[in-house]
C-alpha positions in Angstrom: -137.9 108.0 124.6 -138.5 105.5 127.6 -138.2 106.7 131.1 -135.1 104.4 131.8 -133.5 105.3 128.7 -133.8 108.9 129.6 -132.4 108.2 133.3 -129.6 106.5 131.5 -128.9 109.3 129.2 -128.9 112.0 132.3 -126.2 110.2 134.3 -124.0 109.6 131.3 -123.8 113.3 130.8 -122.7 114.4 134.3 -120.0 116.8 135.0 -117.2 115.6 136.9 -114.1 116.8 138.4 -110.9 114.9 138.5 -108.0 115.9 140.4 -104.8 116.5 138.4 -102.7 114.8 137.4 -105.0 111.9 136.4 -105.6 112.3 132.8 -106.2 108.7 132.4 -109.2 108.8 134.5 -110.4 112.0 132.6 -110.1 110.3 129.4 -112.0 107.1 130.4 -114.7 109.1 131.8 -114.9 111.2 128.8 -115.2 108.0 126.7 -118.2 107.2 128.9 -119.9 110.6 127.8 -119.1 112.7 130.7 -117.9 116.2 130.7 -114.8 116.3 132.7 -112.8 119.1 134.1 -109.4 118.8 135.8 -108.7 120.6 139.0 -106.2 121.2 141.6 -106.6 119.8 145.1 -106.8 123.2 146.6 -109.5 124.5 144.4 -113.0 125.0 145.9 -115.3 123.7 143.1 -119.0 123.9 143.1 -121.6 122.6 140.3 -120.4 119.2 139.7 -122.4 115.9 139.9 -119.0 114.0 141.1 -115.6 114.3 142.0 -112.7 112.1 141.6 -109.8 112.9 144.1 -106.5 111.2 144.8 -107.3 110.0 148.4 -110.3 110.9 150.6 -107.8 111.6 153.4 -105.9 114.0 151.3 -108.9 116.6 150.7 -111.3 118.3 152.7 -114.7 117.1 151.1 -116.7 119.9 152.8 -114.9 122.0 149.8 -117.1 120.4 147.5 -121.1 120.5 147.0 -121.0 117.1 145.6 -119.9 113.3 146.2 -116.5 112.4 145.7 -114.6 108.7 144.8 -111.1 108.1 145.6 -108.6 106.9 143.1 -106.4 105.5 145.8 -105.8 101.6 145.5 -108.2 101.5 142.3 -107.5 101.0 138.8 -109.4 103.2 136.0 -112.0 101.0 135.5 -112.8 100.6 139.0 -113.1 104.3 139.4 -115.3 104.7 136.2 -117.4 101.7 137.5 -117.7 103.5 140.9 -118.6 106.8 139.5 -121.2 105.2 137.3 -122.9 103.4 140.2 -122.8 106.5 142.5 -124.3 108.6 139.3 -127.4 105.9 139.4 -128.4 106.5 142.6 
């Protein structure tokens, strides 16, 4: 397997936490091959590759040990694209 193919597979299989009630974002990310868990905004999560939250102003990003992206003002496609771009870094 080429190294670029291996890198592509690694980011596609990311563990992502999505804030409730955004099931549409969860489904879209699962369709891309990611493992997705829904969470409540007050949960203290660890061990994920990325998080998707309602708005960055609504959460304490220090409660997460992973980067987060905001749903606020974005379409589902925008969110999925943002998540995948950040996972490639």
